[in-house]
Structures are given as structure tokens and as C-alpha cells.
N, C-alpha and C positions, 0 to 999 in steps of 0.2 A: 504494500500500500504506500501511497505517497506521504512523505513527511510534511508536517505543517511548515509553510514557508513564511518568513517575515516579509512584510510589504509596507514601505513607507508611503504615506499619503499626506495631503494637505486638506484640511476641512474647508468647505466652501460655504459662504453665507448667501450666495446668489445662485439662482437656478434659472433655466430658460435658455432659449436658443442664443440670445445675445451673450449671456454669461458663458455658455459653453464655447462659443467662438473665441471669446477673450481668453479662456483657459487654454485652448489649442494654440493660440498665437504665442503663448508663453512656454510652449514646448511640453504641455501636459495633456493628459487625457481625462475628460470629465467622467465621473462614475457615481453610482449611488449604491448604498447598502440598505437593504430593506428586509422585512420579515422579523420573526422573533417577537411579535406583539410589541414592537417599538416603532417610533416614527422613522421614516427614511432619513438617511444621513448622506448629504452630498459631499463628495470628496474629489480630489484631483490627484492623478498619479503621473510620474515622470514618463514621457512618451517612449524614450529608448528602453527603459526598464519594462514597460508594458509590452512593447513590440517583441522584445526578447522572450518574455514569458509565453506569449501567445504562440509564437512560431517555434518554440522549443518543443512543443507537444505536451499533452496531458494537462493543459490549462484548466479545462472544465472539470477535471477530477482532482484538483489540488485544493486543499484547505489553506487559506492564507490567514495569518495574524496581522491584521491591518492596524497600523499606528497612525492616528490622525487626531489633531486637536487635543493632545494629551490623553487620549483614550486608546485602548487596544480592543479590537473585536475580531473574532474569528468568523470568516465568511468564505463562501465558495462561489466562483463565477457561475452565473446562470445563463448569461447571454452577453454577446459583444457585437459591435458593429464595426466593419472595416470599410474604408473608402473603396468603392468598386473599381476604381482605376489604379490608385497607388497602393492599395492594401494597407494604408496607415490606419491604426486603431482610432475610432471616433468616439466610442462610448462603451462603458462596461456596466452591467448590472451584477451586483453581488447579493447573495442570500445569506443572512446571518445563520451561523451554526449554533444550535441550541442543544445543550447536553440532554441525552436521552431521546432525542428526536431523530427519526429516520427521514432520509430525503431520497428523491429519485434523481439519478444521474446517468448519463451515457458513458459507457465504458467500452473501449475498443476490444475487438476480438482478434487475436493473433493465431496464426496457424504454423505449426512446426513439423519437422520431419517429413517434408514432402518426398524426399529421396527414399524414405522407407515405406512409401505408399505404392504398392504394385500397380494400381490403376493409373498412377501418374508417371512413375519411373519406368516400368516395363511396358505398359500398354499405351503410353502416349496420351493419356487422358488429361483433363484440365480441371482444376478446382474452381467451380463456379460459386462465388461467394454472394449470398443474398443479403446478409447483414454484416457489415463491417464493424458495427457497434451494436450494443444492446443496452436497453434501459434497465437499470437495477434499482432496487430499493435497499438501502443500506444505511447504517449509522455513519456519520461523516468521518469519524476516526478510523473506519474500516473499509474505506473505498479502495478497491483494488486498482493497480495501475492498468491492468488488462486481464482479460480472460483468455488463457492459452489452450488451444485445442491440439492434441497430438494426432497427427494423421497416419501414424504407423499402422500398416496393415490394411489401409483403406483401398478398396478395389473400385473399379468403375461401377457406378450405380449406387455406391454407398452414400448415405446422407447423414449429415450432422444436424440433429434437432436441438432445440433449446434444452430439452430434458437431458441431452448428452453433455452439455457444457459443464466443465469442472469448476463450479462456483465455490468460493470459500464459504466457510460457516458464517452465518449471519447475513449472507447476501442472497437476495431472491430476485430472479429475472422477471420483469413485468410481462413479457411476451408469454403466450401459452406454450406449454411443453411440446406440442406437436408442430410448432412453427419451424420451418426449415431455415437453418443458418447457412449451410453450404452443402454442395453435392459434387461428387467426382463424376464428370460427364465424359463421354467418349470424344475423341478428337474430331469426329465428323460433325458433332452437334454445333460446336462453336465455329468449325471450319465452314459449314454450310451458311451460317449467318454472315460470316466475313465475305464469302464468295457472293452471296446475294447483295450485300451492301456494295461491294466493288462493282458488280454488274450494274446496279442502279446508278452509281456515280458515273460509270462509263457511258451508259445510255443518256444520262442528262448532259454529259459533255458533248456527245454526238449531236444531240438535238440542238444544243446551243451553237455548235459549229455550223450546223445546217442553217439555222436561223440567221447567223451572221453572214454566211455566204449568200443567202437569198437577199438579204438587205443590201449587201455590196453590189450584187447583180442589178438590183432595182435602181440603185443610185447611179451606176454606170449607164444604164439604159436611159435614165432621165437626162444625164449629161449629154449623151449622144443625140437625144431628141432636141435639146436646146441648141446643140451645135448645128444641126440640120436647119433649124428655124432661122439661125443667124445667117 
């Protein structure tokens, strides 16, 4: 599970779009801490520190001890916004962590030992992953970094269901047990999809070329007609 990480912040006394823009101009990211039957607390976090934490991975499964305004509060990121063009963090929502309270959080699913799966190694199959993450209900201090699935012995046609996930004690997956997480599929399944997609792209390219050629021919004919009239 992830260790609690310290996070320095500055308390904000102003909120709203104008205040948020002013915070960003100062090289900080506006954020808010809510929940725990307490009023929301507006804070600002250093932009470089925020960007590093987000892109390092595991941001949404990490509990932070946030220091702001002379107070420390434990909270976990619930959502964040990035600039769609630059990828710069624009805003973060934190949820207060309350002792004895369980929360829902998305945890990544990792797969190991593909080389020990006959369906992949010997038969050329592919692991088709349906869920790269799963939502679990867990105490904040017990959030796993990931749920790791061992593919040893998996043959073509074998399926990993939610009920097969090796979740630690105290962790429960929100999805139903029959939900498919991943399947080892024959090489022809994905191969056919790729071939169909490539064929569709080629057909579209041919149609586009034909349309361009027709337009050019029409333009040339028009020029010839104009020349004859002159």
C-alpha cells in the first residue's frame, strides 16, 4: 500500500474563477479539500510539485498529509483537471480521510508472467484487457498500490473474472464477481479486427483519391472551356 505523503499547501481566502486564475499566475494550482462533515477548505499547491505527483503515477490512490494555514489534514485526491492542450494541472479536489471510514477508489490492475502463459507464449494469443483499473472499497490506510494478476498457466480462452482477483484482506471490489477483467484471445481475433480496420482506412483513402482526381479533372475541363471562349 502507498505510504502517506506530506504535501505543503497555502490556505486561500478567495475562491472563484478570478481567484483561481490569480493562483495559477503565481505558479500554483488551486485545490479544495472537502468531506468529513467539515466545511470545504480552499488551498493552493506548488505547480511543479503537483505536476510531478500526478505524472509519477498512483496519485489517486495516495493519502496525503496536507499542511496549510497551520493545520494538517489527511486527504486523498478524488479528481483533477488538466489543460487539454498543455497537460498542466488546473484544479484538484481532495477528500478528507476520516478514521474508521471506508472510501471507494480506483486501483490499477497489473498482469505478470505472460511468458508463463501457454496461450500467449506458445500459441501466439493476446491478453485482451477489459478493465485496466477496478473500483474498490477500502479503508484509506489500506489502499493497495495495485492488484496483480498472475497469468501463469493461462491458455487461450481462459478468462480472469473479478472473483479471481487476489485482493488483500479488507479490500472489496465494487464490480460483480462475474465481471470479466481480461481474456486470453486467439491471435486471429485481434488480427481480424486490425485487418478490417486497415481495409476500411485503405478504402477511405481510395475514395478520397478518386474524389480529388475527379475534382482536378473538372477544374481542368473548366479551364479548357474558358480558354476556348477566349
